[in-house]
py3Dmol code that shows the C-alpha trace and the ligand (Angstrom):
import py3Dmol

protein = """\
ATOM      1  CA  MET A   1       0.000   0.000   0.000  1.00  0.00           C
ATOM      2  CA  SER A   2       1.174   3.470  -0.787  1.00  0.00           C
ATOM      3  CA  THR A   3       0.660   6.974   0.514  1.00  0.00           C
ATOM      4  CA  PHE A   4      -2.073   8.815  -1.397  1.00  0.00           C
ATOM      5  CA  VAL A   5      -1.759  12.526  -2.132  1.00  0.00           C
ATOM      6  CA  TYR A   6      -4.902  14.483  -2.980  1.00  0.00           C
ATOM      7  CA  THR A   7      -4.637  17.551  -5.180  1.00  0.00           C
ATOM      8  CA  HIS A   8      -6.797  19.546  -7.573  1.00  0.00           C
ATOM      9  CA  PRO A   9      -5.943  22.364  -9.985  1.00  0.00           C
ATOM     10  CA  SER A  10      -8.677  24.526  -8.417  1.00  0.00           C
ATOM     11  CA  SER A  11      -6.175  25.341  -5.642  1.00  0.00           C
ATOM     12  CA  LEU A  12      -4.215  27.273  -8.284  1.00  0.00           C
ATOM     13  CA  ALA A  13      -7.275  29.440  -9.064  1.00  0.00           C
ATOM     14  CA  HIS A  14      -7.998  30.605  -5.504  1.00  0.00           C
ATOM     15  CA  GLU A  15      -6.668  34.140  -5.874  1.00  0.00           C
ATOM     16  CA  THR A  16      -5.892  36.476  -3.005  1.00  0.00           C
ATOM     17  CA  PRO A  17      -4.843  40.145  -3.189  1.00  0.00           C
ATOM     18  CA  SER A  18      -1.234  41.053  -3.944  1.00  0.00           C
ATOM     19  CA  GLY A  19       0.923  40.692  -0.829  1.00  0.00           C
ATOM     20  CA  HIS A  20      -1.451  38.254   0.887  1.00  0.00           C
ATOM     21  CA  PRO A  21       0.576  35.472   2.541  1.00  0.00           C
ATOM     22  CA  GLU A  22      -1.951  32.721   1.629  1.00  0.00           C
ATOM     23  CA  ARG A  23      -1.109  32.839  -2.069  1.00  0.00           C
ATOM     24  CA  ILE A  24      -1.111  30.611  -5.144  1.00  0.00           C
ATOM     25  CA  ASP A  25       2.696  30.237  -5.013  1.00  0.00           C
ATOM     26  CA  ARG A  26       2.260  28.162  -1.844  1.00  0.00           C
ATOM     27  CA  ILE A  27       0.517  25.339  -3.638  1.00  0.00           C
ATOM     28  CA  ARG A  28       2.900  25.649  -6.601  1.00  0.00           C
ATOM     29  CA  ALA A  29       5.751  25.015  -4.149  1.00  0.00           C
ATOM     30  CA  VAL A  30       3.954  21.954  -2.792  1.00  0.00           C
ATOM     31  CA  HIS A  31       3.241  20.641  -6.291  1.00  0.00           C
ATOM     32  CA  GLN A  32       6.934  21.036  -7.118  1.00  0.00           C
ATOM     33  CA  VAL A  33       7.891  18.891  -4.131  1.00  0.00           C
ATOM     34  CA  ILE A  34       5.518  16.058  -4.923  1.00  0.00           C
ATOM     35  CA  ALA A  35       6.540  16.063  -8.590  1.00  0.00           C
ATOM     36  CA  SER A  36      10.187  15.411  -7.725  1.00  0.00           C
ATOM     37  CA  PRO A  37      11.600  11.899  -8.317  1.00  0.00           C
ATOM     38  CA  LEU A  38      11.899  11.331  -4.563  1.00  0.00           C
ATOM     39  CA  PHE A  39       8.121  11.141  -4.408  1.00  0.00           C
ATOM     40  CA  LYS A  40       7.433   8.908  -7.378  1.00  0.00           C
ATOM     41  CA  SER A  41       5.914   6.165  -5.236  1.00  0.00           C
ATOM     42  CA  LEU A  42       3.073   8.462  -4.113  1.00  0.00           C
ATOM     43  CA  THR A  43      -0.335   7.572  -5.514  1.00  0.00           C
ATOM     44  CA  HIS A  44      -1.929  10.713  -6.957  1.00  0.00           C
ATOM     45  CA  ARG A  45      -5.644  11.284  -6.572  1.00  0.00           C
ATOM     46  CA  GLU A  46      -7.800  14.193  -7.709  1.00  0.00           C
ATOM     47  CA  CYS A  47     -10.051  15.728  -5.062  1.00  0.00           C
ATOM     48  CA  PRO A  48     -13.749  15.205  -5.761  1.00  0.00           C
ATOM     49  CA  LEU A  49     -16.122  18.090  -5.057  1.00  0.00           C
ATOM     50  CA  GLY A  50     -17.161  18.233  -1.428  1.00  0.00           C
ATOM     51  CA  THR A  51     -20.870  17.982  -0.778  1.00  0.00           C
ATOM     52  CA  GLU A  52     -23.319  20.024   1.261  1.00  0.00           C
ATOM     53  CA  LYS A  53     -23.846  16.965   3.444  1.00  0.00           C
ATOM     54  CA  GLN A  54     -20.115  16.744   4.220  1.00  0.00           C
ATOM     55  CA  ILE A  55     -19.869  20.450   5.045  1.00  0.00           C
ATOM     56  CA  LEU A  56     -22.923  20.339   7.302  1.00  0.00           C
ATOM     57  CA  LEU A  57     -21.202  17.675   9.432  1.00  0.00           C
ATOM     58  CA  ALA A  58     -19.123  20.508  10.907  1.00  0.00           C
ATOM     59  CA  HIS A  59     -20.769  23.758   9.859  1.00  0.00           C
ATOM     60  CA  THR A  60     -24.133  25.445  10.203  1.00  0.00           C
ATOM     61  CA  GLU A  61     -26.404  25.669   7.210  1.00  0.00           C
ATOM     62  CA  GLU A  62     -26.282  29.453   7.574  1.00  0.00           C
ATOM     63  CA  HIS A  63     -22.504  29.446   7.206  1.00  0.00           C
ATOM     64  CA  TYR A  64     -22.650  27.197   4.147  1.00  0.00           C
ATOM     65  CA  ARG A  65     -25.319  29.395   2.491  1.00  0.00           C
ATOM     66  CA  HIS A  66     -23.285  32.494   3.334  1.00  0.00           C
ATOM     67  CA  MET A  67     -20.234  31.068   1.533  1.00  0.00           C
ATOM     68  CA  LEU A  68     -22.342  30.209  -1.537  1.00  0.00           C
ATOM     69  CA  SER A  69     -23.989  33.610  -1.668  1.00  0.00           C
ATOM     70  CA  THR A  70     -20.804  35.610  -1.023  1.00  0.00           C
ATOM     71  CA  ALA A  71     -18.676  33.961  -3.745  1.00  0.00           C
ATOM     72  CA  PRO A  72     -17.895  36.712  -6.284  1.00  0.00           C
ATOM     73  CA  GLU A  73     -17.895  36.297 -10.061  1.00  0.00           C
ATOM     74  CA  SER A  74     -14.899  38.634 -10.253  1.00  0.00           C
ATOM     75  CA  GLY A  75     -12.775  40.714  -7.917  1.00  0.00           C
ATOM     76  CA  PHE A  76     -12.477  40.073  -4.184  1.00  0.00           C
ATOM     77  CA  GLU A  77     -15.053  39.660  -1.445  1.00  0.00           C
ATOM     78  CA  TYR A  78     -13.791  39.986   2.146  1.00  0.00           C
ATOM     79  CA  LEU A  79     -15.210  37.597   4.755  1.00  0.00           C
ATOM     80  CA  ASP A  80     -13.090  39.299   7.430  1.00  0.00           C
ATOM     81  CA  THR A  81      -9.995  41.492   7.282  1.00  0.00           C
ATOM     82  CA  SER A  82      -7.762  38.651   6.027  1.00  0.00           C
ATOM     83  CA  THR A  83     -10.134  36.028   4.618  1.00  0.00           C
ATOM     84  CA  VAL A  84     -10.828  36.713   0.980  1.00  0.00           C
ATOM     85  CA  MET A  85     -12.899  35.062  -1.720  1.00  0.00           C
ATOM     86  CA  SER A  86     -12.198  35.360  -5.439  1.00  0.00           C
ATOM     87  CA  ALA A  87     -14.088  33.610  -8.230  1.00  0.00           C
ATOM     88  CA  GLY A  88     -11.819  30.585  -7.774  1.00  0.00           C
ATOM     89  CA  THR A  89     -12.096  30.312  -4.007  1.00  0.00           C
ATOM     90  CA  LEU A  90     -15.331  28.399  -3.511  1.00  0.00           C
ATOM     91  CA  PRO A  91     -14.445  25.647  -6.013  1.00  0.00           C
ATOM     92  CA  ALA A  92     -11.056  25.190  -4.295  1.00  0.00           C
ATOM     93  CA  ALA A  93     -12.622  25.105  -0.828  1.00  0.00           C
ATOM     94  CA  LEU A  94     -15.209  22.559  -1.984  1.00  0.00           C
ATOM     95  CA  ARG A  95     -12.492  20.374  -3.539  1.00  0.00           C
ATOM     96  CA  ALA A  96     -10.472  20.564  -0.307  1.00  0.00           C
ATOM     97  CA  VAL A  97     -13.487  19.271   1.636  1.00  0.00           C
ATOM     98  CA  GLY A  98     -14.119  16.522  -0.902  1.00  0.00           C
ATOM     99  CA  GLY A  99     -10.458  15.559  -0.950  1.00  0.00           C
ATOM    100  CA  ALA A 100     -10.306  15.328   2.849  1.00  0.00           C
ATOM    101  CA  CYS A 101     -13.332  13.000   2.888  1.00  0.00           C
ATOM    102  CA  ALA A 102     -12.004  10.930  -0.018  1.00  0.00           C
ATOM    103  CA  ALA A 103      -8.683  10.590   1.820  1.00  0.00           C
ATOM    104  CA  VAL A 104     -10.537   9.276   4.876  1.00  0.00           C
ATOM    105  CA  ASP A 105     -12.422   6.812   2.659  1.00  0.00           C
ATOM    106  CA  ALA A 106      -9.206   5.531   1.044  1.00  0.00           C
ATOM    107  CA  VAL A 107      -7.403   5.073   4.366  1.00  0.00           C
ATOM    108  CA  LEU A 108     -10.318   3.481   6.204  1.00  0.00           C
ATOM    109  CA  LYS A 109     -11.104   1.107   3.334  1.00  0.00           C
ATOM    110  CA  GLY A 110      -7.477  -0.015   3.384  1.00  0.00           C
ATOM    111  CA  GLU A 111      -6.704   1.265  -0.128  1.00  0.00           C
ATOM    112  CA  ALA A 112      -4.105   3.759   1.085  1.00  0.00           C
ATOM    113  CA  LYS A 113      -1.457   3.327   3.772  1.00  0.00           C
ATOM    114  CA  ASN A 114      -2.085   6.943   4.764  1.00  0.00           C
ATOM    115  CA  ALA A 115      -2.931  10.141   2.865  1.00  0.00           C
ATOM    116  CA  PHE A 116      -2.035  13.802   2.516  1.00  0.00           C
ATOM    117  CA  LEU A 117      -4.370  16.538   1.297  1.00  0.00           C
ATOM    118  CA  ALA A 118      -2.258  19.100  -0.597  1.00  0.00           C
ATOM    119  CA  MET A 119      -4.863  21.827  -1.053  1.00  0.00           C
ATOM    120  CA  ARG A 120      -5.598  25.436  -0.184  1.00  0.00           C
ATOM    121  CA  PRO A 121      -7.407  27.335   1.298  1.00  0.00           C
ATOM    122  CA  PRO A 122      -6.495  25.932   4.719  1.00  0.00           C
ATOM    123  CA  GLY A 123      -9.245  25.048   7.213  1.00  0.00           C
ATOM    124  CA  HIS A 124      -8.424  24.962  10.910  1.00  0.00           C
ATOM    125  CA  HIS A 125      -9.574  28.508  11.753  1.00  0.00           C
ATOM    126  CA  ALA A 126     -13.049  27.991  10.239  1.00  0.00           C
ATOM    127  CA  GLU A 127     -15.555  27.625  13.076  1.00  0.00           C
ATOM    128  CA  ALA A 128     -18.965  25.964  12.867  1.00  0.00           C
ATOM    129  CA  SER A 129     -20.631  29.235  11.920  1.00  0.00           C
ATOM    130  CA  ARG A 130     -17.918  31.454  10.448  1.00  0.00           C
ATOM    131  CA  ALA A 131     -14.991  31.692   8.070  1.00  0.00           C
ATOM    132  CA  MET A 132     -11.828  33.280   9.432  1.00  0.00           C
ATOM    133  CA  GLY A 133      -8.041  33.287   9.188  1.00  0.00           C
ATOM    134  CA  PHE A 134      -7.886  32.419   5.438  1.00  0.00           C
ATOM    135  CA  CYS A 135     -10.203  29.420   6.082  1.00  0.00           C
ATOM    136  CA  LEU A 136     -13.739  28.816   4.746  1.00  0.00           C
ATOM    137  CA  PHE A 137     -14.505  25.225   5.691  1.00  0.00           C
ATOM    138  CA  ASN A 138     -12.694  23.123   8.287  1.00  0.00           C
ATOM    139  CA  GLN A 139     -11.326  20.171   6.329  1.00  0.00           C
ATOM    140  CA  ALA A 140      -9.779  18.440   9.375  1.00  0.00           C
ATOM    141  CA  ALA A 141     -12.976  18.599  11.436  1.00  0.00           C
ATOM    142  CA  ILE A 142     -15.130  17.558   8.482  1.00  0.00           C
ATOM    143  CA  ALA A 143     -12.816  14.605   7.813  1.00  0.00           C
ATOM    144  CA  ALA A 144     -13.095  13.481  11.456  1.00  0.00           C
ATOM    145  CA  LEU A 145     -16.878  13.708  11.435  1.00  0.00           C
ATOM    146  CA  HIS A 146     -17.043  11.991   8.041  1.00  0.00           C
ATOM    147  CA  ALA A 147     -15.022   9.090   9.484  1.00  0.00           C
ATOM    148  CA  ARG A 148     -17.629   8.719  12.205  1.00  0.00           C
ATOM    149  CA  SER A 149     -20.751   9.137  10.110  1.00  0.00           C
ATOM    150  CA  GLN A 150     -19.674   7.142   7.041  1.00  0.00           C
ATOM    151  CA  HIS A 151     -17.354   4.552   8.566  1.00  0.00           C
ATOM    152  CA  GLY A 152     -18.778   4.102  12.033  1.00  0.00           C
ATOM    153  CA  LEU A 153     -15.633   5.055  13.937  1.00  0.00           C
ATOM    154  CA  ALA A 154     -16.159   5.881  17.588  1.00  0.00           C
ATOM    155  CA  ARG A 155     -13.128   8.053  18.363  1.00  0.00           C
ATOM    156  CA  VAL A 156     -11.221  10.348  16.002  1.00  0.00           C
ATOM    157  CA  ALA A 157      -8.336  12.654  16.910  1.00  0.00           C
ATOM    158  CA  VAL A 158      -7.001  15.783  15.245  1.00  0.00           C
ATOM    159  CA  VAL A 159      -3.445  16.815  16.127  1.00  0.00           C
ATOM    160  CA  ASP A 160      -2.436  20.275  14.914  1.00  0.00           C
ATOM    161  CA  PHE A 161       1.176  21.526  14.768  1.00  0.00           C
ATOM    162  CA  ASP A 162       0.468  24.681  12.759  1.00  0.00           C
ATOM    163  CA  VAL A 163       1.994  27.731  14.474  1.00  0.00           C
ATOM    164  CA  HIS A 164      -1.521  29.133  14.954  1.00  0.00           C
ATOM    165  CA  HIS A 165      -4.121  27.622  17.238  1.00  0.00           C
ATOM    166  CA  GLY A 166      -6.902  25.823  15.384  1.00  0.00           C
ATOM    167  CA  ASN A 167      -9.740  27.670  17.038  1.00  0.00           C
ATOM    168  CA  GLY A 168     -12.164  26.329  14.459  1.00  0.00           C
ATOM    169  CA  THR A 169     -11.443  22.675  15.141  1.00  0.00           C
ATOM    170  CA  GLN A 170     -11.564  23.348  18.870  1.00  0.00           C
ATOM    171  CA  ASP A 171     -14.927  25.112  18.436  1.00  0.00           C
ATOM    172  CA  ILE A 172     -16.434  22.252  16.422  1.00  0.00           C
ATOM    173  CA  PHE A 173     -15.096  19.534  18.776  1.00  0.00           C
ATOM    174  CA  TRP A 174     -15.697  21.459  22.028  1.00  0.00           C
ATOM    175  CA  SER A 175     -18.485  19.421  23.609  1.00  0.00           C
ATOM    176  CA  ASP A 176     -17.874  15.979  22.068  1.00  0.00           C
ATOM    177  CA  ARG A 177     -15.923  13.518  24.194  1.00  0.00           C
ATOM    178  CA  ASP A 178     -15.315  11.191  21.265  1.00  0.00           C
ATOM    179  CA  LEU A 179     -13.440  13.839  19.288  1.00  0.00           C
ATOM    180  CA  PHE A 180      -9.921  14.785  20.406  1.00  0.00           C
ATOM    181  CA  TYR A 181      -8.169  18.026  19.563  1.00  0.00           C
ATOM    182  CA  GLY A 182      -4.511  18.483  20.513  1.00  0.00           C
ATOM    183  CA  SER A 183      -2.512  21.527  19.441  1.00  0.00           C
ATOM    184  CA  THR A 184       0.948  22.990  19.747  1.00  0.00           C
ATOM    185  CA  HIS A 185       1.029  26.638  18.685  1.00  0.00           C
ATOM    186  CA  GLN A 186       2.624  29.965  19.457  1.00  0.00           C
ATOM    187  CA  MET A 187       0.895  32.120  22.078  1.00  0.00           C
ATOM    188  CA  PRO A 188       0.232  34.983  22.104  1.00  0.00           C
ATOM    189  CA  LEU A 189      -0.506  34.962  18.375  1.00  0.00           C
ATOM    190  CA  TYR A 190      -3.525  34.998  16.070  1.00  0.00           C
ATOM    191  CA  PRO A 191      -6.297  33.948  16.730  1.00  0.00           C
ATOM    192  CA  GLY A 192      -5.761  34.432  20.484  1.00  0.00           C
ATOM    193  CA  THR A 193      -7.296  31.129  21.621  1.00  0.00           C
ATOM    194  CA  GLY A 194      -5.434  27.993  22.707  1.00  0.00           C
ATOM    195  CA  SER A 195      -4.613  28.435  26.379  1.00  0.00           C
ATOM    196  CA  VAL A 196      -4.147  25.352  28.547  1.00  0.00           C
ATOM    197  CA  ASN A 197      -7.395  26.008  30.418  1.00  0.00           C
ATOM    198  CA  GLU A 198      -9.490  25.642  27.246  1.00  0.00           C
ATOM    199  CA  THR A 199     -10.291  21.971  27.755  1.00  0.00           C
ATOM    200  CA  GLY A 200     -13.778  21.412  26.284  1.00  0.00           C
ATOM    201  CA  VAL A 201     -15.229  18.343  27.965  1.00  0.00           C
ATOM    202  CA  GLY A 202     -11.765  16.991  28.713  1.00  0.00           C
ATOM    203  CA  ASN A 203     -11.157  16.366  25.003  1.00  0.00           C
ATOM    204  CA  ILE A 204      -9.135  19.499  24.135  1.00  0.00           C
ATOM    205  CA  PHE A 205      -5.372  19.585  24.833  1.00  0.00           C
ATOM    206  CA  ASN A 206      -3.598  22.853  24.171  1.00  0.00           C
ATOM    207  CA  ALA A 207       0.171  23.089  24.585  1.00  0.00           C
ATOM    208  CA  PRO A 208       1.061  26.712  23.800  1.00  0.00           C
ATOM    209  CA  LEU A 209       4.646  27.713  23.039  1.00  0.00           C
ATOM    210  CA  LYS A 210       6.180  31.166  23.223  1.00  0.00           C
ATOM    211  CA  ALA A 211       7.980  33.185  20.565  1.00  0.00           C
ATOM    212  CA  GLY A 212      11.535  31.923  20.155  1.00  0.00           C
ATOM    213  CA  ASP A 213      10.731  28.379  21.270  1.00  0.00           C
ATOM    214  CA  GLY A 214      12.246  25.642  19.139  1.00  0.00           C
ATOM    215  CA  ARG A 215      12.932  21.921  19.120  1.00  0.00           C
ATOM    216  CA  ALA A 216      13.332  21.370  22.872  1.00  0.00           C
ATOM    217  CA  GLU A 217      10.108  23.136  23.857  1.00  0.00           C
ATOM    218  CA  PHE A 218       8.160  21.620  20.955  1.00  0.00           C
ATOM    219  CA  GLN A 219       9.260  18.094  21.822  1.00  0.00           C
ATOM    220  CA  THR A 220       8.465  18.666  25.495  1.00  0.00           C
ATOM    221  CA  ALA A 221       4.968  19.884  24.601  1.00  0.00           C
ATOM    222  CA  MET A 222       4.363  16.871  22.398  1.00  0.00           C
ATOM    223  CA  GLU A 223       5.846  14.346  24.833  1.00  0.00           C
ATOM    224  CA  ASN A 224       4.306  15.764  28.020  1.00  0.00           C
ATOM    225  CA  VAL A 225       0.895  16.945  26.804  1.00  0.00           C
ATOM    226  CA  ILE A 226      -0.277  15.878  23.365  1.00  0.00           C
ATOM    227  CA  LEU A 227       1.047  12.332  22.979  1.00  0.00           C
ATOM    228  CA  PRO A 228       0.098  11.016  26.461  1.00  0.00           C
ATOM    229  CA  ALA A 229      -3.425  12.409  26.092  1.00  0.00           C
ATOM    230  CA  LEU A 230      -3.703  10.942  22.598  1.00  0.00           C
ATOM    231  CA  ASN A 231      -2.527   7.574  23.895  1.00  0.00           C
ATOM    232  CA  LEU A 232      -5.243   7.547  26.577  1.00  0.00           C
ATOM    233  CA  PHE A 233      -7.867   8.600  24.004  1.00  0.00           C
ATOM    234  CA  GLU A 234      -7.122   5.495  21.892  1.00  0.00           C
ATOM    235  CA  PRO A 235      -7.887   7.031  18.482  1.00  0.00           C
ATOM    236  CA  GLU A 236      -9.293   4.936  15.652  1.00  0.00           C
ATOM    237  CA  LEU A 237      -7.974   7.462  13.128  1.00  0.00           C
ATOM    238  CA  ILE A 238      -5.493  10.322  13.504  1.00  0.00           C
ATOM    239  CA  ILE A 239      -5.956  13.413  11.388  1.00  0.00           C
ATOM    240  CA  ILE A 240      -3.023  15.819  11.271  1.00  0.00           C
ATOM    241  CA  SER A 241      -3.591  19.531  10.753  1.00  0.00           C
ATOM    242  CA  ALA A 242      -0.213  19.918   9.103  1.00  0.00           C
ATOM    243  CA  GLY A 243       0.800  23.552   9.052  1.00  0.00           C
ATOM    244  CA  PHE A 244       4.431  24.404   8.396  1.00  0.00           C
ATOM    245  CA  ASP A 245       4.403  27.997   9.653  1.00  0.00           C
ATOM    246  CA  ALA A 246       6.181  27.013  12.884  1.00  0.00           C
ATOM    247  CA  HIS A 247       9.256  26.806  10.609  1.00  0.00           C
ATOM    248  CA  ILE A 248      12.021  29.214  11.626  1.00  0.00           C
ATOM    249  CA  ARG A 249      11.797  30.984   8.242  1.00  0.00           C
ATOM    250  CA  ASP A 250       8.072  31.668   8.409  1.00  0.00           C
ATOM    251  CA  PRO A 251       7.038  35.342   8.320  1.00  0.00           C
ATOM    252  CA  LEU A 252       3.826  34.864  10.337  1.00  0.00           C
ATOM    253  CA  GLY A 253       5.249  32.932  13.302  1.00  0.00           C
ATOM    254  CA  SER A 254       8.218  33.174  15.653  1.00  0.00           C
ATOM    255  CA  LEU A 255       8.827  29.529  16.521  1.00  0.00           C
ATOM    256  CA  GLU A 256      12.112  27.990  15.420  1.00  0.00           C
ATOM    257  CA  LEU A 257      11.289  24.556  14.069  1.00  0.00           C
ATOM    258  CA  VAL A 258      13.144  23.084  11.113  1.00  0.00           C
ATOM    259  CA  GLU A 259      12.444  20.191   8.742  1.00  0.00           C
ATOM    260  CA  GLU A 260      13.716  17.536  11.163  1.00  0.00           C
ATOM    261  CA  ASP A 261      11.186  18.686  13.768  1.00  0.00           C
ATOM    262  CA  PHE A 262       8.257  18.194  11.396  1.00  0.00           C
ATOM    263  CA  ALA A 263       9.650  14.767  10.512  1.00  0.00           C
ATOM    264  CA  TRP A 264       9.982  13.903  14.199  1.00  0.00           C
ATOM    265  CA  ALA A 265       6.415  14.968  14.978  1.00  0.00           C
ATOM    266  CA  THR A 266       5.090  13.000  12.006  1.00  0.00           C
ATOM    267  CA  LEU A 267       6.955   9.873  13.111  1.00  0.00           C
ATOM    268  CA  GLN A 268       5.668  10.230  16.673  1.00  0.00           C
ATOM    269  CA  LEU A 269       2.095  10.423  15.387  1.00  0.00           C
ATOM    270  CA  MET A 270       2.722   7.461  13.098  1.00  0.00           C
ATOM    271  CA  ASP A 271       3.947   5.436  16.085  1.00  0.00           C
ATOM    272  CA  MET A 272       0.766   6.344  17.933  1.00  0.00           C
ATOM    273  CA  ALA A 273      -1.357   5.419  14.910  1.00  0.00           C
ATOM    274  CA  ASP A 274       0.513   2.109  14.553  1.00  0.00           C
ATOM    275  CA  HIS A 275      -0.204   1.337  18.188  1.00  0.00           C
ATOM    276  CA  HIS A 276      -3.907   2.227  18.183  1.00  0.00           C
ATOM    277  CA  CYS A 277      -5.336   2.104  14.685  1.00  0.00           C
ATOM    278  CA  GLY A 278      -3.238   0.188  12.215  1.00  0.00           C
ATOM    279  CA  GLY A 279      -1.291   3.269  11.176  1.00  0.00           C
ATOM    280  CA  LYS A 280      -4.346   5.122   9.862  1.00  0.00           C
ATOM    281  CA  ILE A 281      -3.449   8.771   9.311  1.00  0.00           C
ATOM    282  CA  VAL A 282      -4.960  11.461   7.117  1.00  0.00           C
ATOM    283  CA  SER A 283      -2.932  14.658   7.021  1.00  0.00           C
ATOM    284  CA  VAL A 284      -4.315  17.939   5.710  1.00  0.00           C
ATOM    285  CA  LEU A 285      -2.238  20.948   4.738  1.00  0.00           C
ATOM    286  CA  GLU A 286      -2.894  24.056   6.822  1.00  0.00           C
ATOM    287  CA  GLY A 287      -0.468  27.028   6.905  1.00  0.00           C
ATOM    288  CA  GLY A 288       3.146  27.641   5.909  1.00  0.00           C
ATOM    289  CA  TYR A 289       3.966  30.989   4.335  1.00  0.00           C
ATOM    290  CA  ASP A 290       7.665  30.843   3.590  1.00  0.00           C
ATOM    291  CA  LEU A 291       7.898  28.889   0.348  1.00  0.00           C
ATOM    292  CA  GLN A 292      11.203  27.208   1.219  1.00  0.00           C
ATOM    293  CA  GLY A 293      10.049  26.310   4.729  1.00  0.00           C
ATOM    294  CA  LEU A 294       6.751  25.044   3.359  1.00  0.00           C
ATOM    295  CA  ALA A 295       8.369  22.916   0.661  1.00  0.00           C
ATOM    296  CA  GLY A 296      10.932  21.488   3.077  1.00  0.00           C
ATOM    297  CA  GLY A 297       8.298  20.752   5.707  1.00  0.00           C
ATOM    298  CA  VAL A 298       5.931  19.069   3.262  1.00  0.00           C
ATOM    299  CA  GLY A 299       8.864  17.098   1.844  1.00  0.00           C
ATOM    300  CA  VAL A 300       9.949  15.528   5.121  1.00  0.00           C
ATOM    301  CA  HIS A 301       6.352  15.088   6.301  1.00  0.00           C
ATOM    302  CA  LEU A 302       5.514  13.127   3.144  1.00  0.00           C
ATOM    303  CA  GLN A 303       8.714  11.092   3.326  1.00  0.00           C
ATOM    304  CA  ALA A 304       7.835  10.108   6.853  1.00  0.00           C
ATOM    305  CA  LEU A 305       4.318   9.122   5.794  1.00  0.00           C
ATOM    306  CA  MET A 306       5.665   7.166   2.818  1.00  0.00           C
ATOM    307  CA  HIS A 307       8.652   5.435   4.396  1.00  0.00           C
ATOM    308  CA  GLY A 308       8.337   5.714   8.168  1.00  0.00           C
ATOM    309  CA  ARG A 309      11.529   7.726   8.157  1.00  0.00           C
ATOM    310  CA  ALA A 310      12.564  11.060   6.770  1.00  0.00           C
ATOM    311  CA  LEU A 311      15.668  12.661   5.447  1.00  0.00           C
ATOM    312  CA  ASN A 312      15.959  16.193   4.258  1.00  0.00           C
ATOM    313  CA  ILE A 313      14.996  16.389   0.584  1.00  0.00           C
ATOM    314  CA  ASP A 314      18.459  17.770  -0.138  1.00  0.00           C
ATOM    315  CA  ASP A 315      20.092  14.703   1.392  1.00  0.00           C
ATOM    316  CA  GLU A 316      21.934  12.721  -1.267  1.00  0.00           C
ATOM    317  CA  GLU A 317      21.748   9.495   0.680  1.00  0.00           C
ATOM    318  CA  PHE A 318      18.020   9.336   0.297  1.00  0.00           C
ATOM    319  CA  GLU A 319      16.676   7.031  -2.365  1.00  0.00           C
ATOM    320  CA  ASP A 320      13.051   6.463  -3.051  1.00  0.00           C
ATOM    321  CA  ASP A 321      11.971   2.922  -2.358  1.00  0.00           C
TER     322      ASP A 321
END
"""
ligand_1 = """\
1
ZN
Zn -0.996 28.918 10.630
"""
view = py3Dmol.view(width=600, height=400)
view.addModel(protein, "pdb")
view.setStyle({"model": 0}, {"cartoon": {"style": "trace"}})
view.addModel(ligand_1, "xyz")
view.setStyle({"model": 1}, {"stick": {}})
view.zoomTo()
view.show()
């Protein structure tokens, strides 16, 4: 079995205003990584369109209707100060939802070893009833709820190592004991949520880091907070909100992670998935706004998912097998 990667050209048509960090070049950088010979054993899948039914697993009907009615035919429509729709945005967001659910289907049916959704816009800031922080629909939360409703899973976990707190996933999971949300993120930073005392019904685990923190603090947060809680939760599927903006080069965050740290975190989560759920992982791309940091992070993350180990993509010793 191979690692599946879900893409769709609609991600290249989601335009944002000049200077906006969540830009088309991000997904071009990701496409360049997965097209390299190191990744030839990936199985490529095109994202199907997400459905209203899938979106309503996590979002209110009002929010869904608002996204449909706000989508512009040309120019930009602002959902908040930083969350922008162009003519290409809604199709991309719908494909991201469909791809996340298709990835869950492929992993849970045993067709894929694990899967990565390489799409934009990201999703983890989108709450049940509102778009925010570049996000329209919450792919990670929808994927978790899809795994329950379509595949009968009892317990699904989302682990989020984006530099920003996934307030949207936390909001959607808040009162459901059978959904786990664990996050490392910089605090204080947008969106302002994510303190340790935000615990939901004992199912939310926030491990905030401070500006300047790097490998040691990140590993401590994972090893002392996220991973023990995840182990006790006994997930039947792990969904990763894989943001790469905790990279030291990223312009929006001030954490100091490098490629090896993303590889380490991925391998830790794979170990947990091996122990509890036959290795079942679906990873969805969230942030990452420095193109080199994003490409490097995605590269090692995918290598870990593919091979259970990861070397830097510049490392000559690495051969695809
Ligand atoms: Zn982020």
